[in-house]
C-alpha positions, 0 to 999 in steps of 0.5 A: 916748342921744339923742346916740348915736342921732343919730350912728347916724342921721347915719352911716346917711344918709351911707352911704345917700347914698354908695350912692345916688351910687354907684348913680347913677354906675353908671346914668349909665355904663351909659346912656352905654354904651347910647347909644354902642352905639346910635350905633355901630349907627346908623353901621353901618346908615348905612354899610351903606345907603350901600354898597348904594346905591353900585351904583346909578350904575355899573349904572344907567349900563350899563342906560341903553343898554337902557331909557329913563331915566324908565321905569328910574327907575320900575322901580328903585323898583318893584324896591324895593317888590316886594323889600320886599313879599316880606320883609313876607310872609316876616315875616308868615308866620313871625309875626315881625312887628315892633311898629312904628308905622304911618303915620297921616293926620297923616303924610300931608303928609310921605308925599306929599312923599316920594313926589313927590320920589322920582319927580323925583330918580331921573329927574334922576339918570338924565338926568344920567347920560346927559350925564356919566360915572358916576364924576363922577355918583357923586361929585356925589351927595355934594351930597345931604349939603349939601342935607340939612343946610341943609334940616334947619337952615333948615326943621326946625331941626336943629343943625349943628356947626361941623365939619359946616359945614366938611365942607359947604364942602369937599363944595360946593367939590368939587361946583362943580369937578366941575360944570364941563366946562372950567374955563378957559372955565367951561362948565357941565355939563348932566349935573352940573346934573341930578344936583345937582337930584336931590340937592336933591330927595333932600335935602328927601326925606331930611328928610321921611323923617326925620319918618317915621323912628319909623314902620315902615321896611318900610311906608315903603319899600313906599310909596316903591316902589309910588307913586313907581315907578308915578308914574315909569312912567306919566310914562315911558309918556306920554313914549312910552318903551317897554321893548325888551329884556326882560332889562333889566327884571329887571336894573333890578328887581334893582338897585332892590331892592338899591340902593333897597329894602334901602338905604332900609330901613337908612337909615330905621333909621339916621336914627331913631338919628342924625338926618337931617343926621348920617346923610346925612354917613355916607352920604357913603361911597356915592359913593366906592364908586360911583366905584371901581366906575365906574372898574373897570367903564367904565375911564374915565380922569378929568381932573386936576380929578376927582382934585382934587375927589376930595381935597376930597370926602374931606376933606369926608366925613371932617369930616362923619363925626364930630359932634365938634370938629376940635381938642379942648381939653385939660383943664388 
């Protein structure tokens, strides 16, 4: 009797153990599917954000003929803030306000750094556009990947894979090639220098925004739009810049809403899922779209060095786009 009951108990435990193993395996598989879906969502948001931002360089280059650079930098961000403000009102009116965390006093250092860097970066970018082609400027924007990744590693201790390091090398090589007006005389382009400075500012700002990515993205864009925009406008007015063509104001506000407002809004959501370095890597598609638009709009035929730089940038962007080994080991 005792022996039979022991056999039954052992069988029950084994069956129960099998059930637990099967249940655990199902939960593990389900978890992997959820994680993969989230990553795919993050990638989609990063690429969509990049596509919206891509219009910035070519259209800003066109509008620089009608509005001074510092004022334009301010109104681009104000356009972003106004657009997001309308979305916030609609969301509140329809009572579909998301339960997002709000920015607190503890987030103040990152918030202030984000605002000041967002004042400096567009001014540098637009100054750069004054001295170089829109196609060159679009490709040079990829240096933001390098700046974001290195700052993420050195200051915020994010891990960077060997593949991403290879990608960073190719992007940097492309940027160096684009930054020289004349390779034979090694004459450095002033416009390229300003654009690279803008990328460094945005690299630091991306990492600051990453610290705030758990907060409400709408609130982040509103803060950027209001304070960064007003800061740049005040600086522009102090420098004696004035708006002479009224329609250009509305055009700049519209570009700001799309290229800065909607783009940043989606970018923050992507950062929440992927992290600063990886989101910046997927964002690398923006310069290629911007380059294509620039070539169509301005019909500029670049020098041969541009196409070499483009090839290097494509390799760099491809390497940066996936966080996995370049050569996969075969299981024996």
